[in-house]
Every structure is written in structure tokens, then in C-alpha cells.
VOPA-649616 format. One line per 8 residues: their letters; for each residue x, y, z of C-alpha. Coordinates in Angstrom, 1 decimal, decimal comma, padded with zeros to 4 digits. Layout:
REM VOPA-649616
A	X/Y/Z | ...
REM end
This chain:
REM VOPA-649616
MLEGFLNA	089,6/063,5/122,8 | 089,9/063,6/126,0 | 093,3/062,1/125,7 | 094,1/065,2/123,1 | 092,7/067,5/125,8 | 094,9/066,5/128,0 | 098,2/066,7/125,4 | 097,0/070,0/124,7
LTPTSLFV	097,5/071,2/128,5 | 100,8/069,4/129,0 | 104,2/072,1/130,2 | 105,4/071,5/126,0 | 102,3/072,2/124,2 | 101,6/075,6/126,4 | 105,4/076,3/125,2 | 105,1/075,7/121,6
EMLGVVIG	101,5/077,3/121,3 | 103,1/080,3/123,3 | 106,3/080,7/121,1 | 103,6/080,8/118,0 | 101,7/082,7/119,1 | 104,4/085,3/119,9 | 106,4/084,8/116,4 | 103,0/084,9/114,9
IIFGAIPG	102,6/088,9/116,1 | 106,0/089,6/115,7 | 105,8/088,7/112,0 | 102,6/090,4/111,3 | 103,3/093,8/112,6 | 105,9/093,9/110,4 | 104,7/095,9/107,5 | 105,5/093,6/104,1
LTATLGIA	106,3/090,3/106,3 | 102,7/088,0/106,5 | 101,7/084,6/108,3 | 102,6/082,5/105,3 | 106,0/083,8/105,4 | 106,6/082,8/109,0 | 104,5/079,7/108,4 | 107,2/078,7/105,5
LFVPVTFL	110,0/079,6/107,4 | 109,5/077,7/110,4 | 108,3/074,4/109,2 | 111,9/073,2/109,5 | 111,8/073,9/112,7 | 109,2/071,3/113,3 | 111,1/069,1/112,6 | 113,3/068,9/115,9
MTAEHGMI	109,5/068,3/117,1 | 106,8/065,6/117,3 | 104,3/066,0/114,6 | 101,1/067,2/117,3 | 103,9/070,2/119,1 | 104,7/070,7/115,1 | 101,2/071,5/114,2 | 100,1/073,7/116,8
MLGGIYAG	103,3/075,8/116,9 | 102,1/076,7/112,6 | 098,4/077,1/113,9 | 099,8/079,6/116,2 | 102,5/081,6/113,9 | 099,0/081,7/111,6 | 096,7/082,8/114,2 | 099,2/084,9/115,8
GIYGGSIS	100,2/086,5/112,5 | 096,7/087,7/110,7 | 095,7/088,8/113,8 | 099,7/091,5/114,6 | 099,1/093,0/111,5 | 096,0/095,2/113,4 | 098,8/096,7/115,8 | 100,6/098,8/112,9
AVLINVPG	097,6/098,9/111,8 | 095,8/100,8/114,6 | 098,9/102,3/115,7 | 100,5/103,9/111,9 | 097,7/103,5/109,8 | 099,8/100,8/108,0 | 098,2/096,9/107,8 | 100,9/094,7/108,7
TPASIVTS	099,0/092,1/106,4 | 097,2/092,9/103,9 | 094,9/090,6/105,5 | 094,6/093,7/108,2 | 093,4/096,9/105,4 | 089,9/097,2/106,8 | 091,2/097,3/110,2 | 093,5/100,2/109,8
WEGHALAR	090,8/102,0/108,2 | 088,1/101,6/111,4 | 091,1/101,1/114,3 | 093,8/104,1/113,3 | 090,4/106,3/113,4 | 089,8/105,8/116,2 | 093,2/105,6/117,9 | 093,4/109,1/116,1
QGKARFAL	090,3/110,3/118,5 | 092,2/109,3/121,3 | 091,2/105,6/121,6 | 094,1/104,1/120,3 | 094,0/101,2/123,6 | 090,8/100,7/123,1 | 090,8/099,8/119,7 | 093,7/097,7/120,0
GMSALASG	092,1/096,1/123,3 | 088,7/095,9/120,8 | 090,6/094,4/117,8 | 092,2/091,6/120,4 | 088,9/090,9/121,6 | 087,5/090,4/118,0 | 090,5/088,7/116,9 | 090,7/086,3/120,3
TGGFISAI	086,7/085,2/120,9 | 085,9/085,3/116,5 | 089,3/082,4/116,0 | 088,3/080,6/119,4 | 084,3/080,2/118,1 | 086,0/078,7/114,4 | 088,8/076,6/116,2 | 085,8/074,8/118,2
AVLFLTPV	084,4/075,2/114,8 | 087,3/072,8/113,3 | 087,2/070,9/116,5 | 083,4/069,4/115,9 | 082,2/070,0/113,0 | 085,1/069,8/110,7 | 083,5/066,4/108,5 | 079,8/068,4/108,5
LSTLALRF	081,2/072,2/107,5 | 083,5/070,3/104,9 | 081,0/068,7/102,9 | 079,2/072,4/101,9 | 082,5/073,1/100,0 | 081,9/070,2/097,7 | 079,0/071,5/097,1 | 080,5/074,5/094,5
GSAEYCSL	080,9/073,8/091,7 | 082,5/076,6/088,9 | 078,5/078,4/088,7 | 078,6/078,6/092,4 | 081,8/080,2/092,5 | 081,1/082,5/089,9 | 077,8/084,0/091,3 | 079,7/083,9/095,0
LIFSLTIV	082,9/086,5/092,9 | 080,0/088,6/091,4 | 078,2/088,8/095,2 | 081,3/090,0/096,2 | 081,8/092,5/093,4 | 078,4/093,9/094,0 | 078,8/094,5/097,5 | 082,1/096,8/096,8
IVMLETPM	080,4/097,9/093,8 | 077,1/099,2/095,5 | 077,9/099,7/099,2 | 081,2/102,1/099,0 | 079,8/105,8/099,8 | 081,6/106,9/096,7 | 079,9/107,0/093,5 | 078,7/103,6/091,6
TSNLLSCC	079,9/104,4/088,5 | 083,4/105,6/090,0 | 083,5/102,5/092,2 | 082,4/100,4/089,0 | 085,2/102,1/086,4 | 087,5/101,3/089,4 | 086,7/097,9/089,5 | 087,1/097,3/086,0
IGLMLVTI	090,0/098,8/085,9 | 091,1/096,4/088,9 | 089,3/093,0/086,2 | 092,0/094,8/083,2 | 095,4/094,6/085,3 | 094,6/091,2/086,6 | 094,4/090,3/082,2 | 098,2/090,2/082,1
GLDPVEGT	099,8/088,0/081,5 | 099,2/083,9/079,6 | 095,8/083,2/078,6 | 094,0/080,7/081,1 | 093,0/078,4/078,2 | 095,5/079,0/075,7 | 099,0/079,6/077,4 | 099,1/082,3/075,2
PRFTFGVI	100,9/085,8/076,3 | 098,1/088,7/077,3 | 099,7/092,2/076,7 | 103,1/091,5/078,0 | 104,5/093,4/074,9 | 107,7/090,7/075,3 | 108,5/091,3/079,1 | 109,1/088,1/081,1
DLMSGFNL	108,6/088,7/083,9 | 104,9/089,7/083,1 | 104,3/086,2/082,5 | 102,9/085,5/085,6 | 101,3/089,0/086,2 | 101,7/090,6/088,9 | 102,3/089,7/092,1 | 099,5/090,1/094,3
VAVLIGFF	100,8/091,1/097,9 | 103,5/093,3/096,0 | 100,2/095,6/094,6 | 098,6/095,0/098,1 | 102,1/096,3/099,5 | 102,1/099,6/097,2 | 098,4/100,3/098,1 | 098,5/100,4/101,3
CMTQAVRL	102,1/100,4/102,8 | 104,4/102,3/100,8 | 101,4/105,3/100,3 | 101,2/105,2/103,7 | 105,1/106,2/103,9 | 105,2/108,8/101,3 | 102,5/110,4/103,4 | 104,5/109,9/106,4
ALDSLQKH	107,5/111,2/104,4 | 105,4/114,7/103,8 | 104,5/115,5/107,0 | 108,0/114,9/108,0 | 109,4/117,5/105,5 | 106,0/119,7/106,5 | 107,4/119,8/109,5 | 103,9/118,1/111,0
TENLVDFS	105,6/115,7/113,4 | 102,8/116,1/115,6 | 101,9/112,6/116,7 | 098,7/112,2/115,1 | 097,8/109,1/118,0 | 096,7/110,1/121,5 | 097,8/106,9/123,4 | 097,4/108,3/126,5
GETSLREM	093,2/107,5/126,8 | 092,6/104,7/129,4 | 090,1/102,0/128,2 | 089,2/099,1/130,8 | 088,1/095,2/130,1 | 084,4/096,5/131,2 | 084,1/098,9/128,9 | 085,8/096,6/126,2
LGALGSRI	083,1/093,8/126,8 | 080,2/096,0/127,5 | 080,6/097,3/123,6 | 082,0/093,9/122,0 | 078,4/093,0/124,6 | 076,3/095,5/122,5 | 077,0/094,5/119,3 | 077,4/090,3/119,6
VTHLRSTV	074,8/090,1/116,5 | 077,7/091,7/114,8 | 080,5/089,4/115,9 | 078,2/086,4/115,7 | 077,6/087,2/112,0 | 081,4/088,0/111,1 | 082,3/085,3/112,7 | 080,0/082,5/110,7
IGIFLGIL	080,6/084,9/107,6 | 084,5/084,2/108,3 | 084,4/080,5/109,3 | 081,8/080,0/105,9 | 084,6/081,9/103,1 | 087,5/079,9/105,4 | 085,7/076,8/104,7 | 085,8/077,6/100,4
PALGPVET	089,1/076,7/098,5 | 089,1/080,3/097,3 | 088,7/083,6/100,1 | 091,2/083,9/102,1 | 091,9/086,0/105,2 | 092,6/089,0/102,7 | 089,5/088,9/101,3 | 087,1/087,7/104,0
PFIAHAIE	087,1/091,5/105,6 | 086,3/093,1/103,0 | 083,1/091,3/102,3 | 082,4/091,0/105,9 | 082,6/094,9/106,6 | 080,3/096,0/103,5 | 078,1/093,7/105,4 | 078,1/095,1/108,2
RRFNRKGE	077,5/098,5/106,7 | 074,4/097,2/105,0 | 072,7/095,9/108,4 | 074,0/098,8/110,3 | 071,3/099,8/112,7 | 073,7/102,2/115,3 | 074,4/105,1/112,6 | 077,5/104,9/112,7
DFGNGSVS	080,4/106,3/110,2 | 081,9/103,2/108,8 | 084,9/103,8/107,7 | 085,7/106,6/109,5 | 086,2/105,2/113,5 | 083,6/102,3/113,2 | 083,5/100,4/116,0 | 081,4/097,7/114,9
GLIASEAS	083,2/097,6/111,5 | 086,5/096,8/113,4 | 084,8/094,0/114,9 | 083,0/093,0/111,7 | 087,0/093,2/110,4 | 088,6/091,1/113,3 | 086,7/088,3/113,9 | 085,7/087,5/110,0
ISANVGGS	089,2/087,3/109,7 | 090,3/084,9/112,8 | 087,4/082,7/111,6 | 088,5/082,6/108,5 | 092,2/080,8/109,7 | 090,0/078,0/111,6 | 087,3/077,9/108,9 | 090,5/077,7/106,2
LIPLISLG	091,8/074,4/108,6 | 088,9/072,4/108,1 | 088,4/071,4/104,3 | 092,8/070,8/105,0 | 092,0/068,2/107,8 | 089,2/066,2/106,4 | 089,9/066,7/102,5 | 093,2/067,8/102,2
IPGSGAAA	092,0/070,8/100,5 | 094,2/074,2/101,3 | 091,7/077,0/102,2 | 094,3/079,6/101,8 | 098,0/080,2/101,0 | 098,8/079,6/104,2 | 097,5/076,8/105,2 | 098,6/075,1/102,1
VFIGSLTL	101,8/074,8/103,7 | 100,4/073,6/106,8 | 100,0/069,9/103,7 | 104,2/070,3/103,3 | 104,4/070,4/107,5 | 102,4/067,4/107,5 | 103,6/065,2/104,7 | 107,2/065,6/106,1
HGLQPGPL	105,5/064,1/109,2 | 104,2/061,1/107,3 | 100,7/062,4/108,0 | 098,2/062,5/104,9 | 095,6/065,1/105,1 | 092,2/063,7/104,6 | 089,6/061,0/105,7 | 091,8/058,7/107,2
LFANSPEV	094,4/060,9/109,5 | 091,2/061,5/112,4 | 091,6/056,7/111,6 | 094,8/056,5/111,6 | 096,8/059,4/113,9 | 093,3/060,7/116,3 | 095,5/061,1/119,1 | 097,8/064,1/117,0
IYTFFWGF	094,6/065,7/115,4 | 092,7/066,1/118,5 | 095,8/067,0/120,6 | 096,0/069,7/117,6 | 092,4/070,4/118,1 | 093,0/071,7/121,8 | 096,0/073,2/121,2 | 094,1/075,3/118,2
LAVYIFVL	091,9/075,9/121,0 | 094,5/077,7/123,7 | 096,1/079,2/120,8 | 093,3/081,6/120,2 | 093,4/082,1/124,0 | 097,1/083,0/124,0 | 096,1/085,7/121,1 | 093,5/087,0/123,5
LFGLIGAR	095,6/087,5/126,6 | 099,2/089,3/124,9 | 096,4/091,4/122,8 | 094,9/092,8/126,0 | 097,8/092,6/128,1 | 100,4/093,5/125,5 | 098,9/096,6/123,6 | 099,9/099,2/126,5
YCAFVLKI	103,4/098,2/125,3 | 102,5/099,5/121,4 | 103,3/102,5/122,3 | 107,0/103,7/122,1 | 105,7/103,5/118,1 | 103,9/106,9/118,5 | 107,1/107,8/120,0 | 109,8/107,5/116,5
PQSVLATF	110,1/110,6/114,8 | 107,5/110,4/111,4 | 110,4/110,0/108,7 | 112,0/107,6/110,8 | 109,1/105,5/110,8 | 108,3/106,7/107,2 | 112,1/105,0/106,5 | 110,8/101,7/108,3
IAIFSILG	107,9/100,8/106,5 | 109,7/101,9/103,1 | 112,7/100,0/103,9 | 110,8/096,6/104,7 | 107,5/097,3/102,2 | 110,6/096,9/099,5 | 112,0/093,7/101,6 | 108,5/092,4/101,7
SYAINNSI	108,2/092,9/098,1 | 112,1/091,2/096,7 | 111,9/088,1/099,3 | 107,9/087,0/097,6 | 110,0/086,0/095,1 | 113,3/087,2/095,6 | 112,6/089,2/093,1 | 113,4/092,5/092,0
FDVVVMFG	110,7/092,8/089,2 | 107,9/092,7/092,1 | 109,8/095,6/093,9 | 109,2/098,0/090,8 | 105,8/096,4/090,8 | 104,9/097,4/094,1 | 106,1/100,8/093,4 | 103,9/101,0/090,6
ATAFALWF	101,3/100,1/092,7 | 102,1/102,8/095,0 | 102,0/105,5/092,2 | 098,5/103,9/090,9 | 097,0/104,7/094,8 | 098,4/107,9/095,0 | 096,9/109,1/091,6 | 093,3/107,6/093,0
QVLRFSIL	093,5/109,1/095,9 | 094,1/112,3/093,8 | 091,3/111,0/091,7 | 089,4/111,1/095,0 | 088,5/107,4/093,5 | 088,0/104,4/096,2 | 091,2/102,1/095,5 | 088,8/098,8/097,1
PVVMAVIL	087,0/098,3/093,9 | 090,5/097,7/092,6 | 092,0/095,8/095,6 | 088,5/093,5/095,3 | 089,2/093,0/091,4 | 092,9/092,7/091,5 | 092,0/089,6/094,5 | 089,4/088,3/092,6
GPLFEQQV	089,9/088,6/089,2 | 091,8/085,8/088,4 | 089,6/082,8/090,1 | 087,3/084,8/088,5 | 088,2/084,0/085,0 | 089,2/080,2/085,9 | 086,0/079,5/086,8 | 084,3/081,5/083,9
VVLTKTQN	086,4/079,7/081,7 | 085,3/076,4/083,6 | 081,7/076,9/083,5 | 081,7/078,0/079,5 | 083,2/074,5/079,2 | 081,1/072,5/081,4 | 077,5/074,4/081,1 | 075,6/073,7/077,5
SVFDILQR	073,1/076,5/078,1 | 072,2/079,7/081,3 | 069,8/077,7/081,7 | 071,3/074,6/083,5 | 073,0/077,5/085,4 | 070,1/078,5/087,0 | 069,1/075,3/088,1 | 071,5/075,2/090,2
PIADCFLL	070,3/076,8/093,9 | 073,0/078,3/095,6 | 074,1/080,2/092,6 | 070,9/081,5/092,1 | 070,9/082,4/096,0 | 074,0/084,4/095,4 | 072,8/086,1/092,1 | 069,1/087,4/093,3
ASFLIIVF	071,1/088,7/096,2 | 073,9/090,6/093,6 | 070,4/091,6/092,0 | 068,4/092,9/095,1 | 071,8/094,8/096,6 | 071,7/096,4/093,5 | 068,2/097,7/093,3 | 067,6/098,8/096,7
GVIGRMRK	071,2/100,9/096,5 | 070,1/102,6/093,8 | 067,3/103,1/095,3 | 069,0/104,3/098,4 | 071,2/106,6/096,9 | 068,0/108,3/094,1 | 066,1/109,4/098,0 | 069,2/110,8/099,5
KGARIKAL	070,0/112,9/095,6 | 066,4/113,8/096,1 | 066,8/114,5/099,7 | 069,9/117,0/099,2 | 068,0/118,5/096,6 | 064,9/119,2/098,8 | 067,4/120,5/101,6 | 069,1/123,1/098,9
EGMEQIDD	066,1/124,4/097,3 | 064,6/124,9/101,3 | 068,3/127,2/101,9 | 067,1/129,0/099,2 | 064,0/129,8/099,7 | 065,2/130,9/103,3 | 068,2/133,1/101,5 | 065,4/134,6/099,1
A	063,4/135,1/102,4
REM end
């Protein structure tokens, strides 16, 4: 371990750590591009490096790419990566309140520290935490996914009936394609491109990137060219540390959630911030308006995303099981360097793996430094005319959708998702339940199929304690959610009756 620590501090190691973070931030900040794409493109470059330096650079791209999406999310309300969708809600709202520097700084601070804690977990707890993932079977995954969807349906401020309807629509959309059991086409109408269903990234780009391009274009046509974000406000590191310190429980809770979900080979950085944000909304005691500039919501999103990055590497290194799409690319990189992920990796190449562990810790120090120092140089984005910005976002949304599979059909899907999201805005429905259903739906269907094939009865499922805990938590959330809404409705009725009595008097 000491040798790995010293190797991670050599000039070459420090250079590849910084290079990986910078490349990742660039890929993350550009709408339509993803950290996974950045890793895949730079895997061939690692052939020119040693195994440990190649892993460190890819780790830097992964961490930097996940963080970089928050930059465009805060400044122009366009998530640079799908993982930054929640950050755009809170961060951009803060920016419009004249706190753009503060929002960018808090994003960097929460992301850097959350990722650093997850890197410590990777270093010291990999063998221990990876065993937890092995305890999850189809029953546990089904109950976890039900719990995740329940949180979104109940916790949003929009009516529960519309949230449930939106969730059902999302689940219906993911049934398009091949049946996972029989392999027969479903709702494809003879279109070959629909055999594999709708690509998730193309759908998310349409929901959150192209829709923002449309809004900016409409504002430009209506001559609404004033800057919506004030970048002139100053903020100090002490102020940001104070805000984080007063919400340290939020930060630690979200970090633990991110690490835990990262360990599971199902929930990656895209899904994690939605769950962490919804849970934090439930535990909120400061009266913050979540979705409209909540600092706690921003911290929960950024800390959980970065913690998920480290968590996803734990099952990969110890068991050879990737915890996310980006982590899966690591397996290819490791095997190309003659390394086989799994328990024997510690015995056969300890110097390589511990150099990577310590280097990954350093990566998040650079993420923190680049985020805090470089935030002030992001103001140039706000000087770009809205018409130009809308064109830029639209072009990268189209290119990003096409680059997924080099398919025009994915571009069509992206435009269809854009029209769908704009229609939901007109109806005043929340798009979040649809997003969560589209993300979790395929996995939920797979696990339900496995569950029905392996379990003889419902009683067998109820004998699994972890699954029971998630199901009980889902039931309690529904009960307390309904009671809370009934109380609010009763309070509003009483307030209206009181106003009518005053008017009559």
C-alpha cells in the first residue's frame, strides 16, 4: 500500500491525474457527450501508458466527466450529462437568484468531497462492501426499484395521481422492443429499429437538453435576450464551507446513498441523484424549497453522483462486476493491459491496484481544485447570445444522440422525446416520474421475470429481510404521503373558509 501511495505521487502520475480530470470536465460540460463516451474514446491512448497510469487517467475522465455536467447545468440549465439533471434544478435556480458563483462552488465542493469519501471506501472497504452486492437477488432488486419509484411518485409536489399516471406512461414506453422471455417483438409495428426499444441517452437528451434549446430559441425570437443568470455576485470559500458544514448530515447521508447504489450493478450515476434528492426532501428540516434553489438539494445531488462513481468501482475491482456503464469500459481497459478484475487482482498485481486507489483519491482533489478555482472563468458562457447558445445546444444534442449508435433513428427518438417533454409542460405534469420509469423499467421487468421463475410463492419473497425492509418503507412512504397531503388540503380549505368569513364580515 505504501508503494502504491508513493507511485501515485510521482510527476507522471500527477500529470495523468490532472489530464484525465480536465478531459473529463470538458466532455461532461458539453451537452450530449458523456463520461462513458470520453472513457471509451481514450482507452486506446492508455496503450501508450503503464497499466496503473492508464487506469488513473480513465478514473480521472470518469470523475471529471460526472462533475463537468454540473457546469452547464448551473449556468444554462442544460445538464452536460444525464447525471446532472437534478443539479440543473437546484443549481440554475440559485444562479438566477444571483448566486451563480456560489452554486458552482458548492457543486465542486460537494462533488469533490463526496467523491473523495467514496475513493476512501474503494481503498479500504472494497472486500467488505462488495459482499453486500452479492446478497441482492431478484426479490431485493424488485423491492428496491419499487421503493425508488414510490419515492418519486409520493415526494413530488405535483398531484400523486398525475405522478402515478406519468410513471405508468414511462413503464409503457419501455415495453416497446423484444420481450425479454420469449424474444418476440412488442409494439414495434414492423419497424426494425424499434426491436431494441428507445435508447435511454437519446431520450434523456430530448427531455432535458433539446427542450432547453427550444426555450432559449423562443426567448430569442421574443426578444428576451437579457441574461437570466447574474455572475457578478461574489462568494468566499468560508461561506461555502459554512453552508456545507451546516448540512453535513445531508452530505454524509447522500454520500452513503451514492456509494451503496454504486455497489449495486444496476443503479448508476443517472439514477442516484433522483433517489438521493427525493430522500433528502423527505428529511428536510430547514424549510428549503426543493427544486427552486435548495442548497441541500444541490449538495445531495452532487455528493451522491460522485460517491456513486467510487461505489461502482468496488464490485468491478473485487468481483469483476461493473456497477455502471462507464465502469464496464474499465473491464475492457484492464483486460487489454493483461489484468483480470476479481479477487486475484490483489494477489497478482497489488502495486498496480493500490497505485490506482491512491491515484483515484488524488483525482478528486483535482476535481475539487479545478471546480473551485475554475468556476470564475465560466462566466463567458453567459455572454453568448441566446440564439447562438440554442443553436450550440441543439447541434450537440443531435450529434450526441447520433454518436450513441451512429444511428439517425436515435436522433428521431431524441426529437420525439423533446416533443413529449414539451407536451408534458403544457399539461403541467412532472416529467420526473416518466424519466425514472424509463430508466428503471427495463431492469424492473428483467428482475420480475427472474423472480417469477425462481420463487414458488409470495411467501418465499417475504422471507427475505432486505426485500421486506424496502417494501415496508415503500408502504410507509405511501401512507405518510397520503396523510400529509390530506392535512395540507384540509389546511387550505380552512384558510379559504376563513378568508370567505372575513369577506362576508
